[in-house]
Every structure is written in structure tokens, then in C-alpha cells.
N, C-alpha and C positions, 0 to 999 in steps of 0.2 A: 959812220952809218947817222945819218940825219935822222931827227924825231918822226919825221913823217914816212920811213922808209922801216920805221919799226913793227916786226913780227911777233911783237909778244903775246899769247896767248891767254885771257883771260874770262874766268868765267865771272858772272853774278850771277848771282841766287836770290830771286825775287824779280817780278816784274812789275813793281808797284811804284810808287812815286820816288824814292830812294833808286830803286835797282834802275829803270829805265834812266834816269839821268844820270848815274856814275857810267851807266853802259855807254851811252850815248857820248860821255866826255871821253871817255876811252879811249874809245874807238875815232875821235875827231881829230887824238892827238898819232891814231896809224897803228893801233892795237888790233888785233883781231879777238870778236867778242863777243861771247854766248849769253844772252839770256837765258835763265832756266825759270819757267814759271809752270805752277803745276795747274792751273786754269784753262782754260781756251783761247782765252785773250787775257792781255795784261790790264793794267790798273782798275782791278773789279772794287779792289775798298775805296779808289781815289774817288769812281764815278758815281759812290756815296755819300763824299763828303761835305758837308753844308748844306745839307738836305738838296744836293745836286746842282747845287751850285757851284762848290766848291771855293773857300775860303783860301786862294793860293798864297799867300801871305799877309803880312802884316805892316803897313808904311809907314814904318818907323826908325831910328837910325839904331845903330848899334846895339848904344850901352839903352836904348829902352829895348829893345829886344830881349838883351842880358836879364832885365829887372821882371822880366814876366816870364824868366827858366828858374823855377823852384828846387830846381837839383842838378846840380852840377854845371852852373851856366858857365863858369870861369875856361871848361871843358871847351868851350862852344868858340870863344875868343877868338881863335886862328884861321876858324874857318871860315867866320862870319868878315873876317877881314879880307878873304880871299872870297868870296859870294855874298855880299850884305845883302838885307834886301832889297837897297835899289836892285843892285845886280841880277835880282832873279826876277823882279817887275819889267826889267829890259830886255832878259831873257825869255818871257814869255809875250813882250811885245813884237820881238823880233823873230820867236816862233809864228808870228800871223795871230795870238789871242790878245786882243785889245781888252782893256784893264780899267777898271774902276774903284775907287775908294771911298768905303760908305762910313759909318758911325764905328765909331772905335777904330778907326784907320784898317779897315777890315781890306781885303783885297779881293775883288770876284771880277769872272769875266764878264764883259758887256755883256755878255748875251745870256747868262746869268745859266749857264751851261757845262755843270763838270764834264763833259763828253767832250766838250771842245777840248779843255785842258791835255786830258787823257789822248785824243787825237793826235794831241800836238807834240807832246813829248814818244808818242808811238814812230812818229813821221819823222823825229829827232831822231831816234835809234835807226832807224832803219837809214837815213840819210847818210847817217854818220858811217856806215857799212857794219853796224855789229846786226845777228841774228837773233831771232826769239828758236828756242825749243821750248815746246810743250810738253814737259815732262817733269813729272817731281821728283826730287831726287832726293834720294836715301844714303846717301855715304859722300863725305869728303875724307879725303886719308892724305897724309901727308906721303910723297911718293918717295921711296929709296931713293931715284937718278936725281933728286930735287922736284918741284913744283908739287901739283898735287892731281889725285885721280879723283875725278867726281862722276858720282855712279849715280846712276838715270833709270829710269825704263827701258832706255836707247843702247844702253850696256855703260861699258867706264871711257871718257875722258880723259886725254892729258891736258894740263892749261901747267901756265907758269905761276899764274896767282888766283887770286878768289876772294872776290869783294861777297859777304854776305850780306841781305837787306831783305830779310824776307820779314821783318816786321815784328810786331809782338803777337797776344792772346787776344788781343779784342776783334771784335768780329770774325770766330774761326771761321764762319760760314766763305768769305772771300778770300781764305788762302791763308793768314795772321794764325797759324794753329800751334804754334811756337818750336818747329822744329828747325828754326834756325837756333835759338836756346843750346836746343840737345847737338848740334853741328860742334858751335861754339866750345860747349863744354866738353864732350870725345875728343875735342883738340888742344885742350889744356885750362882752356879760360875759366875764370868762376863769373859764375851767376846772381845778379845780386836780384833775387826772390823778385818775381815778377806780382803785378797785381796795378785792378782796375787804376785809370786819374781820369778825370772829365767823366764821370758816371753816375748815371741817375741815385738817388740815394732812398732807403725805404725809411718812412718815419710812421707817424702817426696811421695806419691805415684808415680806420673808421672816418676817420674826422677830413683826412685827405681825400678819400674814396667819395667824401660827399659835396665836394668839389670838383669831381675830375672833369678834366677838359677846359678848365678855367684858366687861361694865361692873364697871368698878371706884369705889368707894364711899370715903368717908374717907381720902383717899391725902392727898398733898404734891407737886404738879404743879411743877414746878423749870422754866425755861429757861432756859441760860446762853450765851452768846457764844464766839467761839473764840479771847478773852483770858481767858475764864473768868468774867468778870463777869456778875452774875447779872441776868437780864432781863425775868423775871418767876417769881414762887410766887404757889400759891394754894392752901388746903385743899380739897378737895373730891370730884369726878368726874367720870370719863372713859369713854372706850368706844376698847377697839380694832376697826378695821375692817381690810376685806382691804387697803386702802392705805393708812395709818397710825394717825391718834386723833381722835377728835373727843370731843363730851362737854360739859358745861361750860368745867369747867377747859380743857379746850385752846381752845375756841373764845375765852375772855375772850386766854387768852395772846396769842393770831393779832392781837389787834389792838396788841399790844408789840414785836413781830419784823418788822423789814427786813429781808429777805432780799436787797434788791439791793444791801446795804454789809455786810451780818454771814452769818455762818453758823452753826447754832445746834447743841449738843445737850441734850435731855431728861434728865429723871433723875425718875424715880417712887420716892417713902419708901411702903414698903407698910405700913406702922407708926411713924407719925408719930408717935404717945401714947411710943413707948416707946422712952429716950434706946440707946444703943450695950447698955451693959453689960445692962441690963435683957432687953432682946431675946436677950442670948446667952446669957440665963439661960432664956431662953423657947424657946429653940432645944435648949439641956443637956438641959431637961426632957422633948420629947419627943422628942430622939435616947435617953435611958431608957428612956422607954415602948416605940419600936421599936427595939431596937437590933439585933435582930436580921433585921430588916426589910433590904431592899435602900432605897439614898436616894428612889427614885422612889417609893416606897412609901410614906414616912416623912414627909410633909410635908403630907397634909390639915389635917391642925389647923390647918397656919399659912398655906396659903397657896390660892390659889383652884385647883381641876383643872387647868382647861386653864394654866393658869401655872408649874404643876411643872415641865414637862420642859423649856421654853425658861428657867425660872429655875437650874434644874439644869445649863445647857449654859453658859450665860451665868459660872455662878460655876464651871468647870470642873473639876468633880467629875465620877468615872463613875456614871451610872445605878444601874449595876449593883453598884454598892459598897456594904456591908453597911454600915450606919450603927457598929456597934463598932470598926468601924475607919477612920473618916471620921478624918483628922488634924486639928488645931489649926487650921493654917494654912486647909486649905479647910470648916473652920466657921466660919471669918474670912471667905472668898472670898464663901461663903453668905450672910454676915449683910450683908458691904457690898451683894451684888447687894438685898438684900429693901430696904436702906436708900436705895441710888443705886441703882436699875434702870438702865441706861443703853441712850437709844436716840437714835441717829444720827436728823438730818432729810435731808430731800430740800428741801418748798419747801411753798408753801400748793396749794391746790386753786385750782380755776377760779373767778372772780367770778361765775358766775353760780351756784355752791353755796355763798356767802356769805351769811349772815344779815341782811348791812346791808352796802354801800356807805362805805367812806371816800373825801374827796374830793369835787367838785362845785363848783358855785358859789362864787365866794371869797366867806368872808364880810369881805372890806376892801371889797366891794361890795354889800354891803347893810345898809340901816340898821335896826341889834339893834333899837330900839324900835317899828318897824312891819312891818318883813321887806318893805320898799319899795329895790327897785333904788335904787344911787346915778345908775346912769347912765340908765336911762328909766323917768321918772317914771309913775306908773301899774301898773309890772309890781313882780308880789311872787312872794315864793318862799315855801315852806311844804314842813318835812320832810325826808327823806333825800336831796335836791337839791341841800341846803345842806351846804357841808363843816364837819359837824358831828357828830361820831357817838360812839353810849357803850358801855357793854361791858354784858353781859347783866344780863336781870334787870329788865327794862320801863324800862330808861332810853333807848332809842331812840323805842319809839311817847310818849317823853315828848315829846320832842324835837319829833317829828313833833305831839302834840297842843296842845302851846306855840307854837310859831311859827305852826301854823295858826288857834290862837286867835285871836292875835295880827295876823297880816295880813289874816283875816276881819273884823277889828271896823277894823284901819285903811283898807281895801278900801272899806269902806262906808262910812265917816266924810270919807275924803276931799273934797275941795272940787273 
């Protein structure tokens, strides 16, 4: 029997990024594939990623990719060798989605439309011969006669293999509500406690709320623990919200923080390109320019408007004090506030607000070369359900696509 004559039946649980790619891959190799999706249409979470633009992948080497995976990077080595970032880019280009590379090697569709990525994957699934079943799965069990029985609203169906690609716990309204963890645990797998990663952070609410909506660019964002040890530092962008902080650098920081073991303090360097001496000269220049004004009205050239009052308050300077009477010590306090704007922390936002979930099925129980369970033959995993996650920049979709490609291929080829 040739591979294309293979009539093996495969159920893919979850019609997201990983589920659709795994289904299309398996079906293209001749398997009969059914994709179970609880929503009325597939790719619901994918449609909102990257603010609706969809950061498909990061245009980098395999080693660079792995350096952006904080947990279990070695597990992905084989998958990325089989389906690399370059392969993923070629894959979407061949599906008719022209791509572009932006700052930080982030890859987006040229149209800036996540819908185009979803449509391409849906078309790939259908053209490969797989079918969608828009019905929630309630149970997966190993059949006595071999294979699996999948129970959905439509009843029970037998399959030779199952690929679980249900996502994690983030954005539950899109369908990622943790049911994949329940299926895997019921089948004997250990679940590493899921937590939010790439998640906004709650901080000094009064201070942050006073600057709500302010977006900062070209800053250095640093986080230190209670002992002063640096836990994270990155140049980039961030956003003040009513509850604390968000934006790219903040989301990346969240992947490095463990609030169950440490307390943290954040520092924002508003002028990372200037050393203290140069910044002091810049402040002196502005003070000379606005020498007869109140301090509150003399910092528009140096700081965003929304940040002036909080910065002066943190510096301990009377906002109505004339610039020409500001002491050297007060000027030093202002400089330190600009270079090390301090924010105390509370913790992370709920996991439901996270971009990605850390935790899930333990990689110790999954074969990295096939994504097959080491506990239940014929059971495979792909995407966020696996305890492996990355930083912002296309790495998490890269994990989804590479593991799905491997899982789909291995499931179709399994004897």
C-alpha cells in the first residue's frame, strides 16, 4: 500500500493554527482527517493575533528561534529541523499569502490581515481532503478494539489516531478554555500547571492610571527582584493602562517573572541613549530655555505631556516652583526619575488575558520527533497545549506550526 493510498482515520481536536496545519498535513499524506472545532468557524483566536495583523513567524535561524523559547527549547529542536521558520514562510507564500518582515524580524502578511492567514489555512485543510466538524468534543477514550472513540454532539466516532491541538487557557472566548488539558489528563498525562505568559501586569494603579493610554517608545524596561537582581531588561515599547502596564516589553517581561517566589520592581529609562552626564546637560539646556516658567511647564521638550506631572511628583519637586530656583539636588532627583522611573508591582493579570499559556502537557511524556504520546500510542499533541512557549515576535505561532507539521506527518505515517 502506498502512502497516498493510506486510509488511516485521524481526529484533530481544535481548529486553530496548530489544528488546521496538522490536519492539512495529515490529509495531504492520504489520511482521512476530521477537524473538530467547537466554534462556528475555525481560527477564531488566530484572527485576533497581532492586533488583527497576525505575526505569522519570526524570520530567523533555528538557533535564534530556540534562544527565544524560555521553557523546554531543546524539545523543539527536531520539529524546527523538519519545519523551520524559513519553511513556514515558504509554506504561506505557496498558499498565496505574500509576507513581509518588519522590525525585530517579525513576519506579517503584506495585507496586514490575519483573516488572510486563516482563509489560507482553511483552504489548505479543505484542498487536502480533510473535513471540519463544528461540534465540541466532550470525551476521548482509548477503544478496546484499538484506536480511539471521540464523543461529540453528533455522537461517537472511531479513529485510528487523535491529535489534540486545543490551545491553552488564554482568550477562552475563542475556544481555548482548557478542555485539552482535561482530555490529556484523563488519558494518563501529567499537566504542568497552566499560567499566563505574555500577559499584562498589574502595578501601582494610582500612578499608572494617571498616565493611562500613554504609549512609550524607545525606552529601556527593566525589572528587578526584591534582592535587586535583574530579572529582565529590554529596549522597546510599552503602554500605561488603568490597571498597570502592557505593551511589547511588558508582555515579554512577564515570561521571566515568578510572582509565587519573588516580588518585583520595574524601572523605565526614558532616555536610554543618553548617559547621566549628557542627560543632565539636556535638562540644564531646557531649564535655561524656560528659566522663568514653573517646572510643570518646562518639561514639554523632554517628556510626554501625560508623564510630566507624575515625573515631577516622583522627583519631589514643587510643580509650581520656578525653574530658575530649582536646586542642584532637585535637578539630580529629576534626572534619576527620568533614567530610573520606578514602579512597584502587584502581579499579573488573569490567565484569560494572556496571549499565551505556559504549562500544559509535560514534554517528558511526548516524543519530540513525532509529537506522539509516550504513554498512549496513536495520541499526538500540537501547539499551545504542550508545555513549551516563546516570547513575543512570532515564536509561539512558530511552535504551533512546527509541532503541528510533525504531528500531522507522524500520525499519517504511523503503522
